[in-house]
PDB file of N, CA, C and O in Angstrom:
ATOM      1  N   MET A   1       0.856  -1.158  -0.011  1.00  0.00           N
ATOM      2  CA  MET A   1       0.010  -0.010  -0.021  1.00  0.00           C
ATOM      3  C   MET A   1       0.893   1.233   0.008  1.00  0.00           C
ATOM      4  O   MET A   1       1.745   1.388   0.882  1.00  0.00           O
ATOM      5  N   THR A   2       0.673   2.107  -0.958  1.00  0.00           N
ATOM      6  CA  THR A   2       1.439   3.385  -1.051  1.00  0.00           C
ATOM      7  C   THR A   2       0.716   4.452  -0.262  1.00  0.00           C
ATOM      8  O   THR A   2      -0.487   4.671  -0.404  1.00  0.00           O
ATOM      9  N   ILE A   3       1.485   5.096   0.561  1.00  0.00           N
ATOM     10  CA  ILE A   3       0.949   6.208   1.365  1.00  0.00           C
ATOM     11  C   ILE A   3       1.294   7.486   0.655  1.00  0.00           C
ATOM     12  O   ILE A   3       2.440   7.647   0.235  1.00  0.00           O
ATOM     13  N   LEU A   4       0.379   8.393   0.498  1.00  0.00           N
ATOM     14  CA  LEU A   4       0.630   9.653  -0.185  1.00  0.00           C
ATOM     15  C   LEU A   4       1.104  10.714   0.800  1.00  0.00           C
ATOM     16  O   LEU A   4       0.523  10.923   1.865  1.00  0.00           O
ATOM     17  N   PHE A   5       2.163  11.359   0.405  1.00  0.00           N
ATOM     18  CA  PHE A   5       2.695  12.438   1.307  1.00  0.00           C
ATOM     19  C   PHE A   5       2.580  13.757   0.522  1.00  0.00           C
ATOM     20  O   PHE A   5       2.705  13.791  -0.702  1.00  0.00           O
ATOM     21  N   THR A   6       2.340  14.823   1.267  1.00  0.00           N
ATOM     22  CA  THR A   6       2.244  16.131   0.640  1.00  0.00           C
ATOM     23  C   THR A   6       3.667  16.671   0.413  1.00  0.00           C
ATOM     24  O   THR A   6       4.623  16.224   1.046  1.00  0.00           O
ATOM     25  N   PRO A   7       3.781  17.645  -0.508  1.00  0.00           N
ATOM     26  CA  PRO A   7       5.063  18.294  -0.652  1.00  0.00           C
ATOM     27  C   PRO A   7       5.604  18.895   0.620  1.00  0.00           C
ATOM     28  O   PRO A   7       6.810  18.899   0.865  1.00  0.00           O
ATOM     29  N   GLU A   8       4.683  19.408   1.432  1.00  0.00           N
ATOM     30  CA  GLU A   8       5.083  20.003   2.723  1.00  0.00           C
ATOM     31  C   GLU A   8       5.721  18.978   3.626  1.00  0.00           C
ATOM     32  O   GLU A   8       6.715  19.270   4.291  1.00  0.00           O
ATOM     33  N   GLU A   9       5.166  17.777   3.661  1.00  0.00           N
ATOM     34  CA  GLU A   9       5.734  16.730   4.492  1.00  0.00           C
ATOM     35  C   GLU A   9       7.096  16.283   3.962  1.00  0.00           C
ATOM     36  O   GLU A   9       7.997  15.963   4.738  1.00  0.00           O
ATOM     37  N   LEU A  10       7.236  16.264   2.659  1.00  0.00           N
ATOM     38  CA  LEU A  10       8.558  15.876   2.071  1.00  0.00           C
ATOM     39  C   LEU A  10       9.594  16.935   2.381  1.00  0.00           C
ATOM     40  O   LEU A  10      10.753  16.610   2.641  1.00  0.00           O
ATOM     41  N   ILE A  11       9.182  18.239   2.357  1.00  0.00           N
ATOM     42  CA  ILE A  11      10.146  19.291   2.681  1.00  0.00           C
ATOM     43  C   ILE A  11      10.532  19.193   4.171  1.00  0.00           C
ATOM     44  O   ILE A  11      11.695  19.374   4.532  1.00  0.00           O
ATOM     45  N   GLN A  12       9.571  18.914   4.995  1.00  0.00           N
ATOM     46  CA  GLN A  12       9.881  18.733   6.398  1.00  0.00           C
ATOM     47  C   GLN A  12      10.865  17.559   6.601  1.00  0.00           C
ATOM     48  O   GLN A  12      11.769  17.617   7.434  1.00  0.00           O
ATOM     49  N   TYR A  13      10.654  16.498   5.810  1.00  0.00           N
ATOM     50  CA  TYR A  13      11.580  15.354   5.837  1.00  0.00           C
ATOM     51  C   TYR A  13      13.011  15.802   5.404  1.00  0.00           C
ATOM     52  O   TYR A  13      14.009  15.426   6.019  1.00  0.00           O
ATOM     53  N   LEU A  14      13.062  16.589   4.365  1.00  0.00           N
ATOM     54  CA  LEU A  14      14.420  17.045   3.893  1.00  0.00           C
ATOM     55  C   LEU A  14      15.130  17.844   4.966  1.00  0.00           C
ATOM     56  O   LEU A  14      16.340  17.714   5.146  1.00  0.00           O
ATOM     57  N   TYR A  15      14.386  18.664   5.673  1.00  0.00           N
ATOM     58  CA  TYR A  15      14.969  19.518   6.722  1.00  0.00           C
ATOM     59  C   TYR A  15      15.008  18.825   8.055  1.00  0.00           C
ATOM     60  O   TYR A  15      15.316  19.455   9.066  1.00  0.00           O
ATOM     61  N   GLN A  16      14.703  17.535   8.088  1.00  0.00           N
ATOM     62  CA  GLN A  16      14.705  16.711   9.301  1.00  0.00           C
ATOM     63  C   GLN A  16      13.824  17.297  10.376  1.00  0.00           C
ATOM     64  O   GLN A  16      14.219  17.401  11.538  1.00  0.00           O
ATOM     65  N   GLU A  17      12.611  17.683   9.973  1.00  0.00           N
ATOM     66  CA  GLU A  17      11.670  18.254  10.932  1.00  0.00           C
ATOM     67  C   GLU A  17      10.465  17.332  11.123  1.00  0.00           C
ATOM     68  O   GLU A  17       9.477  17.752  11.726  1.00  0.00           O
ATOM     69  N   THR A  18      10.509  16.112  10.640  1.00  0.00           N
ATOM     70  CA  THR A  18       9.413  15.205  10.793  1.00  0.00           C
ATOM     71  C   THR A  18       9.591  14.371  12.088  1.00  0.00           C
ATOM     72  O   THR A  18      10.702  14.213  12.594  1.00  0.00           O
ATOM     73  N   SER A  19       8.480  13.854  12.595  1.00  0.00           N
ATOM     74  CA  SER A  19       8.561  13.001  13.751  1.00  0.00           C
ATOM     75  C   SER A  19       9.263  11.679  13.418  1.00  0.00           C
ATOM     76  O   SER A  19       9.350  11.330  12.240  1.00  0.00           O
ATOM     77  N   PRO A  20       9.739  10.975  14.351  1.00  0.00           N
ATOM     78  CA  PRO A  20      10.358   9.655  14.012  1.00  0.00           C
ATOM     79  C   PRO A  20       9.406   8.733  13.312  1.00  0.00           C
ATOM     80  O   PRO A  20       9.826   7.973  12.440  1.00  0.00           O
ATOM     81  N   GLU A  21       8.140   8.767  13.656  1.00  0.00           N
ATOM     82  CA  GLU A  21       7.122   7.902  13.016  1.00  0.00           C
ATOM     83  C   GLU A  21       6.939   8.326  11.560  1.00  0.00           C
ATOM     84  O   GLU A  21       6.848   7.476  10.675  1.00  0.00           O
ATOM     85  N   LYS A  22       6.886   9.609  11.311  1.00  0.00           N
ATOM     86  CA  LYS A  22       6.662  10.134   9.963  1.00  0.00           C
ATOM     87  C   LYS A  22       7.914   9.849   9.087  1.00  0.00           C
ATOM     88  O   LYS A  22       7.811   9.474   7.919  1.00  0.00           O
ATOM     89  N   THR A  23       9.089  10.044   9.706  1.00  0.00           N
ATOM     90  CA  THR A  23      10.364   9.742   9.004  1.00  0.00           C
ATOM     91  C   THR A  23      10.400   8.281   8.567  1.00  0.00           C
ATOM     92  O   THR A  23      10.740   7.967   7.426  1.00  0.00           O
ATOM     93  N   ALA A  24      10.053   7.415   9.474  1.00  0.00           N
ATOM     94  CA  ALA A  24      10.039   5.957   9.160  1.00  0.00           C
ATOM     95  C   ALA A  24       9.034   5.674   8.047  1.00  0.00           C
ATOM     96  O   ALA A  24       9.321   4.893   7.140  1.00  0.00           O
ATOM     97  N   ALA A  25       7.904   6.278   8.104  1.00  0.00           N
ATOM     98  CA  ALA A  25       6.885   6.028   7.067  1.00  0.00           C
ATOM     99  C   ALA A  25       7.332   6.519   5.722  1.00  0.00           C
ATOM    100  O   ALA A  25       7.122   5.846   4.712  1.00  0.00           O
ATOM    101  N   ILE A  26       7.957   7.701   5.686  1.00  0.00           N
ATOM    102  CA  ILE A  26       8.429   8.241   4.402  1.00  0.00           C
ATOM    103  C   ILE A  26       9.570   7.374   3.859  1.00  0.00           C
ATOM    104  O   ILE A  26       9.609   7.099   2.660  1.00  0.00           O
ATOM    105  N   GLU A  27      10.492   6.943   4.712  1.00  0.00           N
ATOM    106  CA  GLU A  27      11.605   6.117   4.280  1.00  0.00           C
ATOM    107  C   GLU A  27      11.112   4.791   3.763  1.00  0.00           C
ATOM    108  O   GLU A  27      11.629   4.303   2.758  1.00  0.00           O
ATOM    109  N   ALA A  28      10.147   4.195   4.398  1.00  0.00           N
ATOM    110  CA  ALA A  28       9.531   2.915   3.908  1.00  0.00           C
ATOM    111  C   ALA A  28       8.910   3.147   2.553  1.00  0.00           C
ATOM    112  O   ALA A  28       9.110   2.328   1.656  1.00  0.00           O
ATOM    113  N   SER A  29       8.167   4.218   2.356  1.00  0.00           N
ATOM    114  CA  SER A  29       7.544   4.492   1.105  1.00  0.00           C
ATOM    115  C   SER A  29       8.571   4.781   0.022  1.00  0.00           C
ATOM    116  O   SER A  29       8.367   4.408  -1.133  1.00  0.00           O
ATOM    117  N   LEU A  30       9.661   5.430   0.369  1.00  0.00           N
ATOM    118  CA  LEU A  30      10.743   5.693  -0.606  1.00  0.00           C
ATOM    119  C   LEU A  30      11.334   4.402  -1.149  1.00  0.00           C
ATOM    120  O   LEU A  30      11.758   4.362  -2.304  1.00  0.00           O
ATOM    121  N   GLN A  31      11.370   3.363  -0.359  1.00  0.00           N
ATOM    122  CA  GLN A  31      11.937   2.088  -0.745  1.00  0.00           C
ATOM    123  C   GLN A  31      11.091   1.462  -1.858  1.00  0.00           C
ATOM    124  O   GLN A  31      11.623   0.768  -2.725  1.00  0.00           O
ATOM    125  N   GLU A  32       9.773   1.706  -1.835  1.00  0.00           N
ATOM    126  CA  GLU A  32       8.828   1.027  -2.702  1.00  0.00           C
ATOM    127  C   GLU A  32       8.346   1.901  -3.857  1.00  0.00           C
ATOM    128  O   GLU A  32       7.973   1.371  -4.904  1.00  0.00           O
ATOM    129  N   ASP A  33       8.343   3.217  -3.697  1.00  0.00           N
ATOM    130  CA  ASP A  33       7.648   4.077  -4.668  1.00  0.00           C
ATOM    131  C   ASP A  33       8.641   4.981  -5.402  1.00  0.00           C
ATOM    132  O   ASP A  33       9.152   5.945  -4.832  1.00  0.00           O
ATOM    133  N   TRP A  34       8.914   4.655  -6.685  1.00  0.00           N
ATOM    134  CA  TRP A  34       9.889   5.418  -7.416  1.00  0.00           C
ATOM    135  C   TRP A  34       9.379   6.857  -7.746  1.00  0.00           C
ATOM    136  O   TRP A  34      10.184   7.774  -7.905  1.00  0.00           O
ATOM    137  N   THR A  35       8.054   7.038  -7.843  1.00  0.00           N
ATOM    138  CA  THR A  35       7.552   8.356  -8.117  1.00  0.00           C
ATOM    139  C   THR A  35       7.793   9.302  -6.901  1.00  0.00           C
ATOM    140  O   THR A  35       8.054  10.496  -7.047  1.00  0.00           O
ATOM    141  N   LEU A  36       7.687   8.680  -5.682  1.00  0.00           N
ATOM    142  CA  LEU A  36       7.955   9.500  -4.484  1.00  0.00           C
ATOM    143  C   LEU A  36       9.467   9.848  -4.422  1.00  0.00           C
ATOM    144  O   LEU A  36       9.847  10.938  -3.993  1.00  0.00           O
ATOM    145  N   ARG A  37      10.313   8.891  -4.860  1.00  0.00           N
ATOM    146  CA  ARG A  37      11.763   9.201  -4.905  1.00  0.00           C
ATOM    147  C   ARG A  37      12.023  10.316  -5.865  1.00  0.00           C
ATOM    148  O   ARG A  37      12.845  11.187  -5.581  1.00  0.00           O
ATOM    149  N   GLU A  38      11.339  10.329  -7.024  1.00  0.00           N
ATOM    150  CA  GLU A  38      11.530  11.373  -8.008  1.00  0.00           C
ATOM    151  C   GLU A  38      11.057  12.740  -7.432  1.00  0.00           C
ATOM    152  O   GLU A  38      11.750  13.748  -7.569  1.00  0.00           O
ATOM    153  N   LYS A  39       9.896  12.750  -6.805  1.00  0.00           N
ATOM    154  CA  LYS A  39       9.408  14.006  -6.191  1.00  0.00           C
ATOM    155  C   LYS A  39      10.360  14.503  -5.159  1.00  0.00           C
ATOM    156  O   LYS A  39      10.620  15.704  -5.094  1.00  0.00           O
ATOM    157  N   LEU A  40      10.897  13.624  -4.341  1.00  0.00           N
ATOM    158  CA  LEU A  40      11.859  14.035  -3.302  1.00  0.00           C
ATOM    159  C   LEU A  40      13.122  14.560  -3.919  1.00  0.00           C
ATOM    160  O   LEU A  40      13.705  15.524  -3.421  1.00  0.00           O
ATOM    161  N   GLU A  41      13.556  13.948  -4.990  1.00  0.00           N
ATOM    162  CA  GLU A  41      14.790  14.455  -5.687  1.00  0.00           C
ATOM    163  C   GLU A  41      14.592  15.864  -6.235  1.00  0.00           C
ATOM    164  O   GLU A  41      15.479  16.712  -6.142  1.00  0.00           O
ATOM    165  N   VAL A  42      13.409  16.097  -6.810  1.00  0.00           N
ATOM    166  CA  VAL A  42      13.119  17.447  -7.335  1.00  0.00           C
ATOM    167  C   VAL A  42      13.155  18.454  -6.173  1.00  0.00           C
ATOM    168  O   VAL A  42      13.741  19.531  -6.292  1.00  0.00           O
ATOM    169  N   LEU A  43      12.542  18.099  -5.086  1.00  0.00           N
ATOM    170  CA  LEU A  43      12.564  18.978  -3.906  1.00  0.00           C
ATOM    171  C   LEU A  43      13.985  19.179  -3.377  1.00  0.00           C
ATOM    172  O   LEU A  43      14.369  20.288  -3.007  1.00  0.00           O
ATOM    173  N   ARG A  44      14.749  18.107  -3.347  1.00  0.00           N
ATOM    174  CA  ARG A  44      16.153  18.194  -2.856  1.00  0.00           C
ATOM    175  C   ARG A  44      16.950  19.157  -3.743  1.00  0.00           C
ATOM    176  O   ARG A  44      17.732  19.966  -3.243  1.00  0.00           O
ATOM    177  N   THR A  45      16.749  19.066  -5.043  1.00  0.00           N
ATOM    178  CA  THR A  45      17.498  19.953  -5.974  1.00  0.00           C
ATOM    179  C   THR A  45      17.030  21.433  -5.731  1.00  0.00           C
ATOM    180  O   THR A  45      17.837  22.362  -5.756  1.00  0.00           O
ATOM    181  N   SER A  46      15.745  21.603  -5.504  1.00  0.00           N
ATOM    182  CA  SER A  46      15.298  22.997  -5.207  1.00  0.00           C
ATOM    183  C   SER A  46      15.857  23.528  -3.936  1.00  0.00           C
ATOM    184  O   SER A  46      16.210  24.705  -3.866  1.00  0.00           O
ATOM    185  N   VAL A  47      15.953  22.721  -2.938  1.00  0.00           N
ATOM    186  CA  VAL A  47      16.486  23.152  -1.639  1.00  0.00           C
ATOM    187  C   VAL A  47      17.937  23.546  -1.847  1.00  0.00           C
ATOM    188  O   VAL A  47      18.358  24.585  -1.340  1.00  0.00           O
ATOM    189  N   LYS A  48      18.709  22.766  -2.566  1.00  0.00           N
ATOM    190  CA  LYS A  48      20.117  23.091  -2.826  1.00  0.00           C
ATOM    191  C   LYS A  48      20.214  24.386  -3.591  1.00  0.00           C
ATOM    192  O   LYS A  48      21.132  25.166  -3.340  1.00  0.00           O
ATOM    193  N   SER A  49      19.307  24.653  -4.518  1.00  0.00           N
ATOM    194  CA  SER A  49      19.324  25.925  -5.305  1.00  0.00           C
ATOM    195  C   SER A  49      19.032  27.090  -4.364  1.00  0.00           C
ATOM    196  O   SER A  49      19.683  28.131  -4.448  1.00  0.00           O
ATOM    197  N   LEU A  50      18.063  26.925  -3.473  1.00  0.00           N
ATOM    198  CA  LEU A  50      17.686  27.996  -2.582  1.00  0.00           C
ATOM    199  C   LEU A  50      18.883  28.319  -1.642  1.00  0.00           C
ATOM    200  O   LEU A  50      19.142  29.481  -1.329  1.00  0.00           O
ATOM    201  N   ASP A  51      19.595  27.267  -1.209  1.00  0.00           N
ATOM    202  CA  ASP A  51      20.738  27.496  -0.278  1.00  0.00           C
ATOM    203  C   ASP A  51      21.879  28.323  -0.972  1.00  0.00           C
ATOM    204  O   ASP A  51      22.690  28.961  -0.300  1.00  0.00           O
ATOM    205  N   ARG A  52      21.907  28.287  -2.284  1.00  0.00           N
ATOM    206  CA  ARG A  52      22.958  29.032  -2.998  1.00  0.00           C
ATOM    207  C   ARG A  52      22.618  30.438  -3.327  1.00  0.00           C
ATOM    208  O   ARG A  52      23.510  31.218  -3.659  1.00  0.00           O
ATOM    209  N   ILE A  53      21.323  30.819  -3.249  1.00  0.00           N
ATOM    210  CA  ILE A  53      20.862  32.144  -3.639  1.00  0.00           C
ATOM    211  C   ILE A  53      21.385  33.157  -2.592  1.00  0.00           C
ATOM    212  O   ILE A  53      21.238  32.962  -1.385  1.00  0.00           O
ATOM    213  N   VAL A  54      21.986  34.221  -3.093  1.00  0.00           N
ATOM    214  CA  VAL A  54      22.462  35.281  -2.274  1.00  0.00           C
ATOM    215  C   VAL A  54      21.801  36.584  -2.699  1.00  0.00           C
ATOM    216  O   VAL A  54      21.952  37.030  -3.837  1.00  0.00           O
ATOM    217  N   GLU A  55      21.084  37.174  -1.791  1.00  0.00           N
ATOM    218  CA  GLU A  55      20.393  38.444  -2.087  1.00  0.00           C
ATOM    219  C   GLU A  55      21.189  39.624  -1.532  1.00  0.00           C
ATOM    220  O   GLU A  55      21.779  39.535  -0.455  1.00  0.00           O
ATOM    221  N   SER A  56      21.198  40.707  -2.265  1.00  0.00           N
ATOM    222  CA  SER A  56      21.761  41.914  -1.729  1.00  0.00           C
ATOM    223  C   SER A  56      20.986  43.115  -2.294  1.00  0.00           C
ATOM    224  O   SER A  56      20.459  43.052  -3.405  1.00  0.00           O
ATOM    225  N   PRO A  57      20.925  44.183  -1.537  1.00  0.00           N
ATOM    226  CA  PRO A  57      20.135  45.314  -2.029  1.00  0.00           C
ATOM    227  C   PRO A  57      20.850  45.988  -3.199  1.00  0.00           C
ATOM    228  O   PRO A  57      22.063  45.861  -3.366  1.00  0.00           O
ATOM    229  N   ARG A  58      20.083  46.690  -3.985  1.00  0.00           N
ATOM    230  CA  ARG A  58      20.650  47.483  -5.118  1.00  0.00           C
ATOM    231  C   ARG A  58      21.489  48.606  -4.538  1.00  0.00           C
ATOM    232  O   ARG A  58      21.202  49.076  -3.437  1.00  0.00           O
ATOM    233  N   PRO A  59      22.518  49.048  -5.248  1.00  0.00           N
ATOM    234  CA  PRO A  59      23.371  50.159  -4.794  1.00  0.00           C
ATOM    235  C   PRO A  59      22.570  51.408  -4.525  1.00  0.00           C
ATOM    236  O   PRO A  59      22.881  52.128  -3.576  1.00  0.00           O
ATOM    237  N   GLN A  60      21.536  51.708  -5.326  1.00  0.00           N
ATOM    238  CA  GLN A  60      20.716  52.876  -5.152  1.00  0.00           C
ATOM    239  C   GLN A  60      19.993  52.866  -3.802  1.00  0.00           C
ATOM    240  O   GLN A  60      19.853  53.910  -3.165  1.00  0.00           O
ATOM    241  N   VAL A  61      19.540  51.701  -3.371  1.00  0.00           N
ATOM    242  CA  VAL A  61      18.880  51.563  -2.113  1.00  0.00           C
ATOM    243  C   VAL A  61      19.842  51.885  -0.973  1.00  0.00           C
ATOM    244  O   VAL A  61      19.470  52.579  -0.027  1.00  0.00           O
ATOM    245  N   LEU A  62      21.085  51.381  -1.056  1.00  0.00           N
ATOM    246  CA  LEU A  62      22.077  51.703  -0.052  1.00  0.00           C
ATOM    247  C   LEU A  62      22.408  53.162   0.004  1.00  0.00           C
ATOM    248  O   LEU A  62      22.585  53.725   1.085  1.00  0.00           O
ATOM    249  N   LEU A  63      22.496  53.799  -1.177  1.00  0.00           N
ATOM    250  CA  LEU A  63      22.753  55.232  -1.221  1.00  0.00           C
ATOM    251  C   LEU A  63      21.634  56.047  -0.600  1.00  0.00           C
ATOM    252  O   LEU A  63      21.877  57.023   0.110  1.00  0.00           O
ATOM    253  N   ASN A  64      20.412  55.636  -0.875  1.00  0.00           N
ATOM    254  CA  ASN A  64      19.258  56.309  -0.280  1.00  0.00           C
ATOM    255  C   ASN A  64      19.296  56.236   1.241  1.00  0.00           C
ATOM    256  O   ASN A  64      19.044  57.229   1.924  1.00  0.00           O
ATOM    257  N   ILE A  65      19.610  55.066   1.763  1.00  0.00           N
ATOM    258  CA  ILE A  65      19.693  54.878   3.221  1.00  0.00           C
ATOM    259  C   ILE A  65      20.824  55.760   3.842  1.00  0.00           C
ATOM    260  O   ILE A  65      20.646  56.383   4.889  1.00  0.00           O
ATOM    261  N   MET A  66      21.975  55.779   3.154  1.00  0.00           N
ATOM    262  CA  MET A  66      23.075  56.546   3.644  1.00  0.00           C
ATOM    263  C   MET A  66      22.763  58.061   3.618  1.00  0.00           C
ATOM    264  O   MET A  66      23.115  58.801   4.536  1.00  0.00           O
ATOM    265  N   ASN A  67      22.105  58.483   2.557  1.00  0.00           N
ATOM    266  CA  ASN A  67      21.723  59.913   2.427  1.00  0.00           C
ATOM    267  C   ASN A  67      20.702  60.308   3.515  1.00  0.00           C
ATOM    268  O   ASN A  67      20.783  61.387   4.102  1.00  0.00           O
ATOM    269  N   TYR A  68      19.735  59.392   3.766  1.00  0.00           N
ATOM    270  CA  TYR A  68      18.768  59.660   4.809  1.00  0.00           C
ATOM    271  C   TYR A  68      19.436  59.746   6.163  1.00  0.00           C
ATOM    272  O   TYR A  68      19.118  60.629   6.960  1.00  0.00           O
ATOM    273  N   ALA A  69      20.359  58.838   6.432  1.00  0.00           N
ATOM    274  CA  ALA A  69      21.069  58.839   7.722  1.00  0.00           C
ATOM    275  C   ALA A  69      21.895  60.130   7.872  1.00  0.00           C
ATOM    276  O   ALA A  69      21.962  60.727   8.946  1.00  0.00           O
ATOM    277  N   ARG A  70      22.521  60.537   6.755  1.00  0.00           N
ATOM    278  CA  ARG A  70      23.356  61.759   6.811  1.00  0.00           C
ATOM    279  C   ARG A  70      22.461  62.975   7.086  1.00  0.00           C
ATOM    280  O   ARG A  70      22.810  63.827   7.904  1.00  0.00           O
ATOM    281  N   GLU A  71      21.327  63.058   6.417  1.00  0.00           N
ATOM    282  CA  GLU A  71      20.395  64.218   6.586  1.00  0.00           C
ATOM    283  C   GLU A  71      19.815  64.182   8.033  1.00  0.00           C
ATOM    284  O   GLU A  71      19.673  65.231   8.661  1.00  0.00           O
ATOM    285  N   SER A  72      19.506  63.061   8.518  1.00  0.00           N
ATOM    286  CA  SER A  72      18.955  62.962   9.877  1.00  0.00           C
ATOM    287  C   SER A  72      19.989  63.395  10.901  1.00  0.00           C
ATOM    288  O   SER A  72      19.649  64.067  11.875  1.00  0.00           O
ATOM    289  N   ALA A  73      21.267  63.016  10.693  1.00  0.00           N
ATOM    290  CA  ALA A  73      22.316  63.372  11.615  1.00  0.00           C
ATOM    291  C   ALA A  73      22.547  64.880  11.615  1.00  0.00           C
ATOM    292  O   ALA A  73      22.761  65.472  12.673  1.00  0.00           O
ATOM    293  N   ILE A  74      22.504  65.504  10.445  1.00  0.00           N
ATOM    294  CA  ILE A  74      22.654  66.947  10.324  1.00  0.00           C
ATOM    295  C   ILE A  74      21.513  67.683  11.063  1.00  0.00           C
ATOM    296  O   ILE A  74      21.740  68.645  11.797  1.00  0.00           O
ATOM    297  N   GLU A  75      20.258  67.180  10.834  1.00  0.00           N
ATOM    298  CA  GLU A  75      19.124  67.806  11.481  1.00  0.00           C
ATOM    299  C   GLU A  75      19.170  67.693  13.029  1.00  0.00           C
ATOM    300  O   GLU A  75      18.689  68.578  13.738  1.00  0.00           O
ATOM    301  N   SER A  76      19.730  66.638  13.508  1.00  0.00           N
ATOM    302  CA  SER A  76      19.753  66.426  14.974  1.00  0.00           C
ATOM    303  C   SER A  76      20.837  67.318  15.627  1.00  0.00           C
ATOM    304  O   SER A  76      20.740  67.647  16.809  1.00  0.00           O
ATOM    305  N   VAL A  77      21.863  67.702  14.848  1.00  0.00           N
ATOM    306  CA  VAL A  77      22.907  68.556  15.333  1.00  0.00           C
ATOM    307  C   VAL A  77      22.441  69.966  15.383  1.00  0.00           C
ATOM    308  O   VAL A  77      22.821  70.696  16.299  1.00  0.00           O
ATOM    309  N   GLU A  78      21.625  70.403  14.436  1.00  0.00           N
ATOM    310  CA  GLU A  78      21.126  71.781  14.379  1.00  0.00           C
ATOM    311  C   GLU A  78      20.158  72.091  15.455  1.00  0.00           C
ATOM    312  O   GLU A  78      19.656  73.212  15.531  1.00  0.00           O
TER     313      GLU A  78
END
């Protein structure tokens, strides 16, 4: 009997956030269900991609913040 798992449960499994019972059930299903293994591999690839993404603000945003801070400092001195 194949047990269906939601993508959310598989993501929790990847991040080791499932209960021991749920982990055992997923691992047992992975042994028998190749489609579940495929779904898990797609999610695993996505997780690895997310871990590599680096976000940084645009230079204009940083300049705006610095200008605002400079103007605020000048106003507080006056």
